N, C-alpha and C positions, 0 to 999 in steps of 0.2 A: 763877365769877361770871357772871351773866346780864347781857347788855347790851341795853338798850332804847333806842329812839328814838321819841319822841312827835312825830308830824308834824302841823303845823298853824300857824295864824297867830299863836298865842300867846293865843288866846281863853280864856275861863273854862273851857270844856269841856276844852281841851288842858291847862291848868294842873291841873285836877281829875284828869284821867287820870294825869298824871305823879305827883301826890301819892298817888293811890290805889295805884298800882304800888309806890311807895316804902313806903307804910304796910303793905301786905300782906307785902312782903318783910321789913320790920323785925319785924313781929309774928311771923313764922315763922323769924326768924334766918337769912335768906337774903341774901347779898351781891349787890347790884345796882348797875349804873351806868345812870342815866337821863339821856339827852341830849334836849333840846328842839330840834327842827329846824323853822325857820320859812322857810327858803329854798324858794321855790315850785318852782324847777327840780329841786331835790333831791327834793321831795315827789312831783313828777310822774314822776321817774325810778323811783320805787317803784311807780308805777301807782295811787297813791291819789288818788281823785277826791273823796272825802268825808272831811272831817277831824272829829275827830282820828283820825289813823292811828297804829297801833302796830307797830313793827318790833322783833322779838326775834331777836337773833343773826342779823341781816341777812335775816330772813324776815318778810313782812307777816303779822301774826296778827289784825289788827282794823282796821276803818275805819268811820267814821261814828258819832259819838256816844261817850259815855263807856262803856267796857266794864263789864260787871257784875263784881261781886266773884267770882262763881263762875267766870267766864271767866278772870280773872286767876289764880285759884288753879290752874286747869288748866294754865296756862302754866308754873307752878312745880311741876307734878305733885303738887299737894296734894289 
């Protein structure tokens, strides 16, 4: 199971990012856990200055804007 954290204030882009990760995982029968992190200190500890940020298995893989479908598929090795 891949674990994701979507870092951000809970804005529309953050919500859409989480939904997109979950949709692509479901469409490809991949089990994921997506956690939404809104705590500013936690976000800063990851070094993310532009949200939404995405952390996969404790590694920052994206920051600033909703990631593309192609980017997310690469995280899943699709």
